[in-house]
PyMOL Python script that loads the backbone (N, CA, C, O; Angstrom):
from pymol import cmd

cmd.read_pdbstr("""\
ATOM      1  N   MET A   1     -32.690 -68.896  -8.561  1.00  0.00           N
ATOM      2  CA  MET A   1     -32.038 -69.400  -7.359  1.00  0.00           C
ATOM      3  C   MET A   1     -32.936 -69.176  -6.143  1.00  0.00           C
ATOM      4  O   MET A   1     -33.741 -68.246  -6.106  1.00  0.00           O
ATOM      5  N   GLU A   2     -32.782 -70.027  -5.181  1.00  0.00           N
ATOM      6  CA  GLU A   2     -33.586 -69.927  -3.978  1.00  0.00           C
ATOM      7  C   GLU A   2     -32.996 -68.893  -3.024  1.00  0.00           C
ATOM      8  O   GLU A   2     -31.782 -68.823  -2.833  1.00  0.00           O
ATOM      9  N   GLU A   3     -33.872 -68.102  -2.437  1.00  0.00           N
ATOM     10  CA  GLU A   3     -33.443 -67.096  -1.465  1.00  0.00           C
ATOM     11  C   GLU A   3     -33.909 -67.506  -0.086  1.00  0.00           C
ATOM     12  O   GLU A   3     -34.991 -68.070   0.078  1.00  0.00           O
ATOM     13  N   LYS A   4     -33.069 -67.215   0.919  1.00  0.00           N
ATOM     14  CA  LYS A   4     -33.408 -67.526   2.300  1.00  0.00           C
ATOM     15  C   LYS A   4     -33.176 -66.277   3.131  1.00  0.00           C
ATOM     16  O   LYS A   4     -32.090 -65.699   3.089  1.00  0.00           O
ATOM     17  N   GLN A   5     -34.186 -65.852   3.889  1.00  0.00           N
ATOM     18  CA  GLN A   5     -34.004 -64.654   4.710  1.00  0.00           C
ATOM     19  C   GLN A   5     -32.996 -64.956   5.816  1.00  0.00           C
ATOM     20  O   GLN A   5     -33.112 -65.947   6.537  1.00  0.00           O
ATOM     21  N   ILE A   6     -31.997 -64.064   5.929  1.00  0.00           N
ATOM     22  CA  ILE A   6     -30.944 -64.270   6.929  1.00  0.00           C
ATOM     23  C   ILE A   6     -30.828 -63.099   7.895  1.00  0.00           C
ATOM     24  O   ILE A   6     -29.929 -63.071   8.735  1.00  0.00           O
ATOM     25  N   GLY A   7     -31.735 -62.131   7.779  1.00  0.00           N
ATOM     26  CA  GLY A   7     -31.682 -61.012   8.699  1.00  0.00           C
ATOM     27  C   GLY A   7     -32.496 -59.835   8.219  1.00  0.00           C
ATOM     28  O   GLY A   7     -33.247 -59.925   7.247  1.00  0.00           O
ATOM     29  N   SER A   8     -32.328 -58.702   8.936  1.00  0.00           N
ATOM     30  CA  SER A   8     -33.030 -57.479   8.572  1.00  0.00           C
ATOM     31  C   SER A   8     -32.161 -56.275   8.907  1.00  0.00           C
ATOM     32  O   SER A   8     -31.281 -56.334   9.766  1.00  0.00           O
ATOM     33  N   VAL A   9     -32.433 -55.188   8.207  1.00  0.00           N
ATOM     34  CA  VAL A   9     -31.676 -53.952   8.420  1.00  0.00           C
ATOM     35  C   VAL A   9     -32.057 -53.370   9.773  1.00  0.00           C
ATOM     36  O   VAL A   9     -33.238 -53.211  10.083  1.00  0.00           O
ATOM     37  N   ASP A  10     -31.046 -53.055  10.574  1.00  0.00           N
ATOM     38  CA  ASP A  10     -31.256 -52.468  11.897  1.00  0.00           C
ATOM     39  C   ASP A  10     -31.051 -50.955  11.860  1.00  0.00           C
ATOM     40  O   ASP A  10     -31.732 -50.218  12.573  1.00  0.00           O
ATOM     41  N   HIS A  11     -30.116 -50.491  11.030  1.00  0.00           N
ATOM     42  CA  HIS A  11     -29.816 -49.059  10.938  1.00  0.00           C
ATOM     43  C   HIS A  11     -29.083 -48.794   9.627  1.00  0.00           C
ATOM     44  O   HIS A  11     -28.416 -49.679   9.090  1.00  0.00           O
ATOM     45  N   PHE A  12     -29.214 -47.569   9.115  1.00  0.00           N
ATOM     46  CA  PHE A  12     -28.515 -47.186   7.891  1.00  0.00           C
ATOM     47  C   PHE A  12     -27.837 -45.840   8.097  1.00  0.00           C
ATOM     48  O   PHE A  12     -28.466 -44.874   8.528  1.00  0.00           O
ATOM     49  N   PHE A  13     -26.543 -45.790   7.783  1.00  0.00           N
ATOM     50  CA  PHE A  13     -25.774 -44.556   7.857  1.00  0.00           C
ATOM     51  C   PHE A  13     -25.643 -44.010   6.436  1.00  0.00           C
ATOM     52  O   PHE A  13     -24.792 -44.468   5.674  1.00  0.00           O
ATOM     53  N   GLY A  14     -26.479 -43.036   6.073  1.00  0.00           N
ATOM     54  CA  GLY A  14     -26.540 -42.527   4.714  1.00  0.00           C
ATOM     55  C   GLY A  14     -25.278 -41.827   4.268  1.00  0.00           C
ATOM     56  O   GLY A  14     -24.900 -41.918   3.100  1.00  0.00           O
ATOM     57  N   ASN A  15     -24.611 -41.122   5.188  1.00  0.00           N
ATOM     58  CA  ASN A  15     -23.421 -40.358   4.795  1.00  0.00           C
ATOM     59  C   ASN A  15     -22.258 -41.250   4.367  1.00  0.00           C
ATOM     60  O   ASN A  15     -21.405 -40.814   3.593  1.00  0.00           O
ATOM     61  N   ILE A  16     -22.207 -42.491   4.856  1.00  0.00           N
ATOM     62  CA  ILE A  16     -21.130 -43.412   4.468  1.00  0.00           C
ATOM     63  C   ILE A  16     -21.668 -44.651   3.747  1.00  0.00           C
ATOM     64  O   ILE A  16     -20.901 -45.545   3.391  1.00  0.00           O
ATOM     65  N   SER A  17     -22.999 -44.703   3.531  1.00  0.00           N
ATOM     66  CA  SER A  17     -23.666 -45.804   2.831  1.00  0.00           C
ATOM     67  C   SER A  17     -23.340 -47.171   3.455  1.00  0.00           C
ATOM     68  O   SER A  17     -22.955 -48.113   2.763  1.00  0.00           O
ATOM     69  N   VAL A  18     -23.507 -47.247   4.778  1.00  0.00           N
ATOM     70  CA  VAL A  18     -23.255 -48.485   5.514  1.00  0.00           C
ATOM     71  C   VAL A  18     -24.531 -48.900   6.235  1.00  0.00           C
ATOM     72  O   VAL A  18     -25.214 -48.077   6.843  1.00  0.00           O
ATOM     73  N   SER A  19     -24.836 -50.178   6.155  1.00  0.00           N
ATOM     74  CA  SER A  19     -26.024 -50.735   6.797  1.00  0.00           C
ATOM     75  C   SER A  19     -25.623 -51.652   7.949  1.00  0.00           C
ATOM     76  O   SER A  19     -24.701 -52.458   7.824  1.00  0.00           O
ATOM     77  N   MET A  20     -26.324 -51.519   9.066  1.00  0.00           N
ATOM     78  CA  MET A  20     -26.197 -52.456  10.177  1.00  0.00           C
ATOM     79  C   MET A  20     -27.286 -53.512   9.959  1.00  0.00           C
ATOM     80  O   MET A  20     -28.455 -53.177   9.762  1.00  0.00           O
ATOM     81  N   ILE A  21     -26.893 -54.784   9.996  1.00  0.00           N
ATOM     82  CA  ILE A  21     -27.830 -55.871   9.743  1.00  0.00           C
ATOM     83  C   ILE A  21     -27.800 -56.845  10.917  1.00  0.00           C
ATOM     84  O   ILE A  21     -26.738 -57.319  11.320  1.00  0.00           O
ATOM     85  N   LYS A  22     -28.980 -57.136  11.458  1.00  0.00           N
ATOM     86  CA  LYS A  22     -29.123 -58.132  12.525  1.00  0.00           C
ATOM     87  C   LYS A  22     -29.364 -59.480  11.854  1.00  0.00           C
ATOM     88  O   LYS A  22     -30.364 -59.669  11.161  1.00  0.00           O
ATOM     89  N   LEU A  23     -28.438 -60.417  12.067  1.00  0.00           N
ATOM     90  CA  LEU A  23     -28.501 -61.713  11.371  1.00  0.00           C
ATOM     91  C   LEU A  23     -29.317 -62.748  12.134  1.00  0.00           C
ATOM     92  O   LEU A  23     -29.332 -62.774  13.365  1.00  0.00           O
ATOM     93  N   THR A  24     -29.995 -63.600  11.367  1.00  0.00           N
ATOM     94  CA  THR A  24     -30.691 -64.757  11.925  1.00  0.00           C
ATOM     95  C   THR A  24     -30.088 -66.055  11.391  1.00  0.00           C
ATOM     96  O   THR A  24     -30.565 -67.145  11.705  1.00  0.00           O
ATOM     97  N   ASP A  25     -29.025 -65.928  10.572  1.00  0.00           N
ATOM     98  CA  ASP A  25     -28.344 -67.081   9.986  1.00  0.00           C
ATOM     99  C   ASP A  25     -26.911 -66.668   9.636  1.00  0.00           C
ATOM    100  O   ASP A  25     -26.530 -65.515   9.836  1.00  0.00           O
ATOM    101  N   VAL A  26     -26.134 -67.594   9.122  1.00  0.00           N
ATOM    102  CA  VAL A  26     -24.724 -67.347   8.806  1.00  0.00           C
ATOM    103  C   VAL A  26     -24.590 -66.531   7.519  1.00  0.00           C
ATOM    104  O   VAL A  26     -25.344 -66.728   6.567  1.00  0.00           O
ATOM    105  N   LEU A  27     -23.618 -65.611   7.504  1.00  0.00           N
ATOM    106  CA  LEU A  27     -23.283 -64.845   6.308  1.00  0.00           C
ATOM    107  C   LEU A  27     -21.768 -64.750   6.223  1.00  0.00           C
ATOM    108  O   LEU A  27     -21.093 -64.507   7.224  1.00  0.00           O
ATOM    109  N   LYS A  28     -21.233 -64.948   5.001  1.00  0.00           N
ATOM    110  CA  LYS A  28     -19.782 -64.902   4.800  1.00  0.00           C
ATOM    111  C   LYS A  28     -19.442 -63.866   3.738  1.00  0.00           C
ATOM    112  O   LYS A  28     -20.267 -63.552   2.880  1.00  0.00           O
ATOM    113  N   VAL A  29     -18.228 -63.339   3.801  1.00  0.00           N
ATOM    114  CA  VAL A  29     -17.725 -62.470   2.749  1.00  0.00           C
ATOM    115  C   VAL A  29     -17.708 -63.278   1.456  1.00  0.00           C
ATOM    116  O   VAL A  29     -17.259 -64.424   1.448  1.00  0.00           O
ATOM    117  N   GLY A  30     -18.192 -62.693   0.366  1.00  0.00           N
ATOM    118  CA  GLY A  30     -18.283 -63.394  -0.910  1.00  0.00           C
ATOM    119  C   GLY A  30     -19.691 -63.864  -1.221  1.00  0.00           C
ATOM    120  O   GLY A  30     -20.000 -64.162  -2.375  1.00  0.00           O
ATOM    121  N   ASP A  31     -20.567 -63.937  -0.196  1.00  0.00           N
ATOM    122  CA  ASP A  31     -21.962 -64.318  -0.435  1.00  0.00           C
ATOM    123  C   ASP A  31     -22.674 -63.209  -1.202  1.00  0.00           C
ATOM    124  O   ASP A  31     -22.274 -62.045  -1.156  1.00  0.00           O
ATOM    125  N   LYS A  32     -23.724 -63.587  -1.899  1.00  0.00           N
ATOM    126  CA  LYS A  32     -24.560 -62.624  -2.620  1.00  0.00           C
ATOM    127  C   LYS A  32     -25.839 -62.439  -1.812  1.00  0.00           C
ATOM    128  O   LYS A  32     -26.473 -63.413  -1.406  1.00  0.00           O
ATOM    129  N   ILE A  33     -26.219 -61.164  -1.577  1.00  0.00           N
ATOM    130  CA  ILE A  33     -27.419 -60.882  -0.801  1.00  0.00           C
ATOM    131  C   ILE A  33     -28.412 -60.073  -1.628  1.00  0.00           C
ATOM    132  O   ILE A  33     -28.044 -59.381  -2.577  1.00  0.00           O
ATOM    133  N   HIS A  34     -29.671 -60.180  -1.243  1.00  0.00           N
ATOM    134  CA  HIS A  34     -30.772 -59.433  -1.847  1.00  0.00           C
ATOM    135  C   HIS A  34     -31.442 -58.668  -0.713  1.00  0.00           C
ATOM    136  O   HIS A  34     -31.929 -59.275   0.240  1.00  0.00           O
ATOM    137  N   ILE A  35     -31.470 -57.345  -0.807  1.00  0.00           N
ATOM    138  CA  ILE A  35     -32.116 -56.514   0.206  1.00  0.00           C
ATOM    139  C   ILE A  35     -33.427 -56.018  -0.388  1.00  0.00           C
ATOM    140  O   ILE A  35     -33.447 -55.410  -1.458  1.00  0.00           O
ATOM    141  N   LYS A  36     -34.528 -56.286   0.324  1.00  0.00           N
ATOM    142  CA  LYS A  36     -35.847 -55.947  -0.193  1.00  0.00           C
ATOM    143  C   LYS A  36     -36.690 -55.310   0.895  1.00  0.00           C
ATOM    144  O   LYS A  36     -36.779 -55.815   2.014  1.00  0.00           O
ATOM    145  N   GLY A  37     -37.305 -54.197   0.545  1.00  0.00           N
ATOM    146  CA  GLY A  37     -38.207 -53.503   1.458  1.00  0.00           C
ATOM    147  C   GLY A  37     -39.265 -52.770   0.665  1.00  0.00           C
ATOM    148  O   GLY A  37     -39.465 -53.054  -0.516  1.00  0.00           O
ATOM    149  N   SER A  38     -39.948 -51.825   1.301  1.00  0.00           N
ATOM    150  CA  SER A  38     -41.025 -51.112   0.610  1.00  0.00           C
ATOM    151  C   SER A  38     -40.498 -50.271  -0.546  1.00  0.00           C
ATOM    152  O   SER A  38     -41.192 -50.095  -1.548  1.00  0.00           O
ATOM    153  N   THR A  39     -39.273 -49.746  -0.420  1.00  0.00           N
ATOM    154  CA  THR A  39     -38.690 -48.961  -1.515  1.00  0.00           C
ATOM    155  C   THR A  39     -37.324 -49.480  -1.944  1.00  0.00           C
ATOM    156  O   THR A  39     -36.746 -48.965  -2.902  1.00  0.00           O
ATOM    157  N   SER A  40     -36.799 -50.483  -1.258  1.00  0.00           N
ATOM    158  CA  SER A  40     -35.488 -51.062  -1.598  1.00  0.00           C
ATOM    159  C   SER A  40     -35.687 -52.403  -2.281  1.00  0.00           C
ATOM    160  O   SER A  40     -36.558 -53.183  -1.897  1.00  0.00           O
ATOM    161  N   ASP A  41     -34.869 -52.669  -3.305  1.00  0.00           N
ATOM    162  CA  ASP A  41     -34.918 -53.971  -3.965  1.00  0.00           C
ATOM    163  C   ASP A  41     -33.701 -54.089  -4.871  1.00  0.00           C
ATOM    164  O   ASP A  41     -33.743 -53.689  -6.035  1.00  0.00           O
ATOM    165  N   PHE A  42     -32.597 -54.650  -4.324  1.00  0.00           N
ATOM    166  CA  PHE A  42     -31.380 -54.797  -5.115  1.00  0.00           C
ATOM    167  C   PHE A  42     -30.557 -55.968  -4.605  1.00  0.00           C
ATOM    168  O   PHE A  42     -30.722 -56.438  -3.480  1.00  0.00           O
ATOM    169  N   VAL A  43     -29.654 -56.426  -5.486  1.00  0.00           N
ATOM    170  CA  VAL A  43     -28.770 -57.553  -5.183  1.00  0.00           C
ATOM    171  C   VAL A  43     -27.337 -57.040  -5.199  1.00  0.00           C
ATOM    172  O   VAL A  43     -26.977 -56.222  -6.045  1.00  0.00           O
ATOM    173  N   GLN A  44     -26.518 -57.518  -4.269  1.00  0.00           N
ATOM    174  CA  GLN A  44     -25.104 -57.160  -4.262  1.00  0.00           C
ATOM    175  C   GLN A  44     -24.293 -58.257  -3.601  1.00  0.00           C
ATOM    176  O   GLN A  44     -24.825 -59.094  -2.871  1.00  0.00           O
ATOM    177  N   ASP A  45     -22.984 -58.239  -3.871  1.00  0.00           N
ATOM    178  CA  ASP A  45     -22.058 -59.158  -3.220  1.00  0.00           C
ATOM    179  C   ASP A  45     -21.576 -58.535  -1.920  1.00  0.00           C
ATOM    180  O   ASP A  45     -21.448 -57.315  -1.818  1.00  0.00           O
ATOM    181  N   VAL A  46     -21.307 -59.382  -0.921  1.00  0.00           N
ATOM    182  CA  VAL A  46     -20.734 -58.916   0.336  1.00  0.00           C
ATOM    183  C   VAL A  46     -19.221 -58.923   0.154  1.00  0.00           C
ATOM    184  O   VAL A  46     -18.593 -59.981   0.173  1.00  0.00           O
ATOM    185  N   SER A  47     -18.638 -57.739  -0.023  1.00  0.00           N
ATOM    186  CA  SER A  47     -17.197 -57.659  -0.267  1.00  0.00           C
ATOM    187  C   SER A  47     -16.411 -57.562   1.037  1.00  0.00           C
ATOM    188  O   SER A  47     -15.244 -57.948   1.093  1.00  0.00           O
ATOM    189  N   SER A  48     -17.052 -57.046   2.080  1.00  0.00           N
ATOM    190  CA  SER A  48     -16.418 -56.993   3.400  1.00  0.00           C
ATOM    191  C   SER A  48     -17.505 -56.776   4.440  1.00  0.00           C
ATOM    192  O   SER A  48     -18.600 -56.311   4.123  1.00  0.00           O
ATOM    193  N   MET A  49     -17.195 -57.116   5.674  1.00  0.00           N
ATOM    194  CA  MET A  49     -18.140 -56.883   6.770  1.00  0.00           C
ATOM    195  C   MET A  49     -17.371 -56.662   8.053  1.00  0.00           C
ATOM    196  O   MET A  49     -16.204 -57.036   8.172  1.00  0.00           O
ATOM    197  N   GLN A  50     -18.042 -56.050   9.008  1.00  0.00           N
ATOM    198  CA  GLN A  50     -17.442 -55.815  10.312  1.00  0.00           C
ATOM    199  C   GLN A  50     -18.420 -56.211  11.399  1.00  0.00           C
ATOM    200  O   GLN A  50     -19.635 -56.093  11.245  1.00  0.00           O
ATOM    201  N   ILE A  51     -17.857 -56.687  12.508  1.00  0.00           N
ATOM    202  CA  ILE A  51     -18.625 -56.956  13.718  1.00  0.00           C
ATOM    203  C   ILE A  51     -17.973 -56.111  14.807  1.00  0.00           C
ATOM    204  O   ILE A  51     -16.790 -56.285  15.101  1.00  0.00           O
ATOM    205  N   ASP A  52     -18.727 -55.208  15.403  1.00  0.00           N
ATOM    206  CA  ASP A  52     -18.179 -54.281  16.414  1.00  0.00           C
ATOM    207  C   ASP A  52     -16.938 -53.561  15.899  1.00  0.00           C
ATOM    208  O   ASP A  52     -15.943 -53.446  16.614  1.00  0.00           O
ATOM    209  N   ARG A  53     -16.994 -53.075  14.661  1.00  0.00           N
ATOM    210  CA  ARG A  53     -15.928 -52.312  14.011  1.00  0.00           C
ATOM    211  C   ARG A  53     -14.648 -53.109  13.769  1.00  0.00           C
ATOM    212  O   ARG A  53     -13.592 -52.529  13.513  1.00  0.00           O
ATOM    213  N   VAL A  54     -14.739 -54.435  13.848  1.00  0.00           N
ATOM    214  CA  VAL A  54     -13.595 -55.305  13.585  1.00  0.00           C
ATOM    215  C   VAL A  54     -13.890 -56.103  12.318  1.00  0.00           C
ATOM    216  O   VAL A  54     -14.928 -56.761  12.244  1.00  0.00           O
ATOM    217  N   PRO A  55     -13.004 -56.064  11.317  1.00  0.00           N
ATOM    218  CA  PRO A  55     -13.254 -56.832  10.093  1.00  0.00           C
ATOM    219  C   PRO A  55     -13.463 -58.312  10.389  1.00  0.00           C
ATOM    220  O   PRO A  55     -12.780 -58.888  11.235  1.00  0.00           O
ATOM    221  N   ALA A  56     -14.418 -58.925   9.680  1.00  0.00           N
ATOM    222  CA  ALA A  56     -14.726 -60.341   9.874  1.00  0.00           C
ATOM    223  C   ALA A  56     -14.980 -60.984   8.518  1.00  0.00           C
ATOM    224  O   ALA A  56     -15.433 -60.321   7.584  1.00  0.00           O
ATOM    225  N   GLN A  57     -14.688 -62.276   8.413  1.00  0.00           N
ATOM    226  CA  GLN A  57     -14.938 -63.037   7.193  1.00  0.00           C
ATOM    227  C   GLN A  57     -16.274 -63.776   7.261  1.00  0.00           C
ATOM    228  O   GLN A  57     -16.843 -64.136   6.231  1.00  0.00           O
ATOM    229  N   GLU A  58     -16.765 -63.998   8.468  1.00  0.00           N
ATOM    230  CA  GLU A  58     -17.993 -64.763   8.664  1.00  0.00           C
ATOM    231  C   GLU A  58     -18.705 -64.259   9.910  1.00  0.00           C
ATOM    232  O   GLU A  58     -18.069 -63.889  10.897  1.00  0.00           O
ATOM    233  N   ALA A  59     -20.039 -64.248   9.851  1.00  0.00           N
ATOM    234  CA  ALA A  59     -20.853 -63.866  11.005  1.00  0.00           C
ATOM    235  C   ALA A  59     -21.954 -64.896  11.175  1.00  0.00           C
ATOM    236  O   ALA A  59     -22.343 -65.562  10.215  1.00  0.00           O
ATOM    237  N   LYS A  60     -22.455 -65.025  12.392  1.00  0.00           N
ATOM    238  CA  LYS A  60     -23.455 -66.047  12.685  1.00  0.00           C
ATOM    239  C   LYS A  60     -24.752 -65.409  13.179  1.00  0.00           C
ATOM    240  O   LYS A  60     -24.818 -64.199  13.393  1.00  0.00           O
ATOM    241  N   ALA A  61     -25.760 -66.224  13.355  1.00  0.00           N
ATOM    242  CA  ALA A  61     -27.053 -65.754  13.843  1.00  0.00           C
ATOM    243  C   ALA A  61     -26.870 -65.013  15.161  1.00  0.00           C
ATOM    244  O   ALA A  61     -26.135 -65.460  16.041  1.00  0.00           O
ATOM    245  N   GLY A  62     -27.542 -63.883  15.286  1.00  0.00           N
ATOM    246  CA  GLY A  62     -27.456 -63.078  16.501  1.00  0.00           C
ATOM    247  C   GLY A  62     -26.448 -61.947  16.408  1.00  0.00           C
ATOM    248  O   GLY A  62     -26.488 -61.015  17.211  1.00  0.00           O
ATOM    249  N   ASP A  63     -25.537 -62.018  15.431  1.00  0.00           N
ATOM    250  CA  ASP A  63     -24.533 -60.957  15.260  1.00  0.00           C
ATOM    251  C   ASP A  63     -25.168 -59.722  14.624  1.00  0.00           C
ATOM    252  O   ASP A  63     -26.091 -59.826  13.816  1.00  0.00           O
ATOM    253  N   LEU A  64     -24.658 -58.567  15.000  1.00  0.00           N
ATOM    254  CA  LEU A  64     -25.032 -57.302  14.375  1.00  0.00           C
ATOM    255  C   LEU A  64     -23.831 -56.873  13.546  1.00  0.00           C
ATOM    256  O   LEU A  64     -22.799 -56.476  14.089  1.00  0.00           O
ATOM    257  N   ILE A  65     -23.974 -56.956  12.222  1.00  0.00           N
ATOM    258  CA  ILE A  65     -22.847 -56.672  11.333  1.00  0.00           C
ATOM    259  C   ILE A  65     -23.063 -55.348  10.604  1.00  0.00           C
ATOM    260  O   ILE A  65     -24.181 -54.839  10.523  1.00  0.00           O
ATOM    261  N   SER A  66     -21.983 -54.810  10.083  1.00  0.00           N
ATOM    262  CA  SER A  66     -22.085 -53.629   9.226  1.00  0.00           C
ATOM    263  C   SER A  66     -21.437 -53.958   7.888  1.00  0.00           C
ATOM    264  O   SER A  66     -20.356 -54.545   7.829  1.00  0.00           O
ATOM    265  N   ILE A  67     -22.128 -53.565   6.806  1.00  0.00           N
ATOM    266  CA  ILE A  67     -21.597 -53.751   5.461  1.00  0.00           C
ATOM    267  C   ILE A  67     -21.880 -52.499   4.639  1.00  0.00           C
ATOM    268  O   ILE A  67     -22.856 -51.784   4.870  1.00  0.00           O
ATOM    269  N   LYS A  68     -21.001 -52.257   3.678  1.00  0.00           N
ATOM    270  CA  LYS A  68     -21.220 -51.152   2.734  1.00  0.00           C
ATOM    271  C   LYS A  68     -22.267 -51.615   1.737  1.00  0.00           C
ATOM    272  O   LYS A  68     -22.178 -52.720   1.201  1.00  0.00           O
ATOM    273  N   VAL A  69     -23.272 -50.760   1.488  1.00  0.00           N
ATOM    274  CA  VAL A  69     -24.344 -51.128   0.560  1.00  0.00           C
ATOM    275  C   VAL A  69     -24.338 -50.201  -0.653  1.00  0.00           C
ATOM    276  O   VAL A  69     -23.906 -49.051  -0.580  1.00  0.00           O
ATOM    277  N   ASP A  70     -24.831 -50.738  -1.774  1.00  0.00           N
ATOM    278  CA  ASP A  70     -24.826 -50.013  -3.043  1.00  0.00           C
ATOM    279  C   ASP A  70     -25.927 -48.965  -3.133  1.00  0.00           C
ATOM    280  O   ASP A  70     -25.809 -47.999  -3.887  1.00  0.00           O
ATOM    281  N   GLN A  71     -27.000 -49.155  -2.364  1.00  0.00           N
ATOM    282  CA  GLN A  71     -28.145 -48.244  -2.422  1.00  0.00           C
ATOM    283  C   GLN A  71     -28.655 -47.968  -1.012  1.00  0.00           C
ATOM    284  O   GLN A  71     -28.261 -48.626  -0.049  1.00  0.00           O
ATOM    285  N   LYS A  72     -29.541 -46.980  -0.915  1.00  0.00           N
ATOM    286  CA  LYS A  72     -30.134 -46.648   0.375  1.00  0.00           C
ATOM    287  C   LYS A  72     -31.045 -47.786   0.832  1.00  0.00           C
ATOM    288  O   LYS A  72     -31.801 -48.341   0.034  1.00  0.00           O
ATOM    289  N   VAL A  73     -30.970 -48.128   2.106  1.00  0.00           N
ATOM    290  CA  VAL A  73     -31.849 -49.133   2.699  1.00  0.00           C
ATOM    291  C   VAL A  73     -32.557 -48.500   3.896  1.00  0.00           C
ATOM    292  O   VAL A  73     -32.181 -47.421   4.353  1.00  0.00           O
ATOM    293  N   ARG A  74     -33.573 -49.175   4.389  1.00  0.00           N
ATOM    294  CA  ARG A  74     -34.341 -48.650   5.510  1.00  0.00           C
ATOM    295  C   ARG A  74     -34.472 -49.698   6.603  1.00  0.00           C
ATOM    296  O   ARG A  74     -34.376 -50.899   6.350  1.00  0.00           O
ATOM    297  N   LYS A  75     -34.693 -49.221   7.825  1.00  0.00           N
ATOM    298  CA  LYS A  75     -34.860 -50.123   8.963  1.00  0.00           C
ATOM    299  C   LYS A  75     -35.945 -51.154   8.645  1.00  0.00           C
ATOM    300  O   LYS A  75     -36.991 -50.826   8.084  1.00  0.00           O
ATOM    301  N   ASP A  76     -35.677 -52.377   9.007  1.00  0.00           N
ATOM    302  CA  ASP A  76     -36.578 -53.522   8.844  1.00  0.00           C
ATOM    303  C   ASP A  76     -36.680 -54.039   7.410  1.00  0.00           C
ATOM    304  O   ASP A  76     -37.495 -54.925   7.150  1.00  0.00           O
ATOM    305  N   ASP A  77     -35.883 -53.521   6.467  1.00  0.00           N
ATOM    306  CA  ASP A  77     -35.806 -54.151   5.142  1.00  0.00           C
ATOM    307  C   ASP A  77     -35.288 -55.572   5.333  1.00  0.00           C
ATOM    308  O   ASP A  77     -34.395 -55.796   6.150  1.00  0.00           O
ATOM    309  N   ALA A  78     -35.828 -56.523   4.600  1.00  0.00           N
ATOM    310  CA  ALA A  78     -35.414 -57.925   4.715  1.00  0.00           C
ATOM    311  C   ALA A  78     -34.123 -58.157   3.934  1.00  0.00           C
ATOM    312  O   ALA A  78     -33.923 -57.595   2.857  1.00  0.00           O
ATOM    313  N   VAL A  79     -33.247 -59.000   4.499  1.00  0.00           N
ATOM    314  CA  VAL A  79     -31.979 -59.355   3.851  1.00  0.00           C
ATOM    315  C   VAL A  79     -32.013 -60.858   3.578  1.00  0.00           C
ATOM    316  O   VAL A  79     -32.198 -61.667   4.486  1.00  0.00           O
ATOM    317  N   TYR A  80     -31.828 -61.211   2.296  1.00  0.00           N
ATOM    318  CA  TYR A  80     -31.858 -62.607   1.872  1.00  0.00           C
ATOM    319  C   TYR A  80     -30.500 -63.005   1.336  1.00  0.00           C
ATOM    320  O   TYR A  80     -29.806 -62.193   0.724  1.00  0.00           O
ATOM    321  N   LYS A  81     -30.113 -64.265   1.564  1.00  0.00           N
ATOM    322  CA  LYS A  81     -28.910 -64.822   0.937  1.00  0.00           C
ATOM    323  C   LYS A  81     -29.363 -65.596  -0.291  1.00  0.00           C
ATOM    324  O   LYS A  81     -30.314 -66.375  -0.231  1.00  0.00           O
ATOM    325  N   ILE A  82     -28.673 -65.372  -1.409  1.00  0.00           N
ATOM    326  CA  ILE A  82     -29.017 -66.044  -2.664  1.00  0.00           C
ATOM    327  C   ILE A  82     -28.124 -67.266  -2.849  1.00  0.00           C
ATOM    328  O   ILE A  82     -28.248 -67.977  -3.846  1.00  0.00           O
TER     329      ILE A  82
END
""", "prot")
cmd.dss("prot")
cmd.show_as("cartoon", "prot")
cmd.util.cbc("prot")
cmd.orient("prot")
């Protein structure tokens, strides 16, 4: 499947395993994402997301979202939509 970069990791909260992602394109709950960096490389489904601590079903370019991630990520890791 083709992957398209839709953002990058802005911050990671290790104690709660939540990543802040700065988007450059649209992302919806239910989409599958691939997070790739120097030590990160995994695929997961977006089961929920928040914008400014408010649950959202869809986010657009320019939004800073938070999602629960399955593994540790690092600042500037690339986020792709599959």
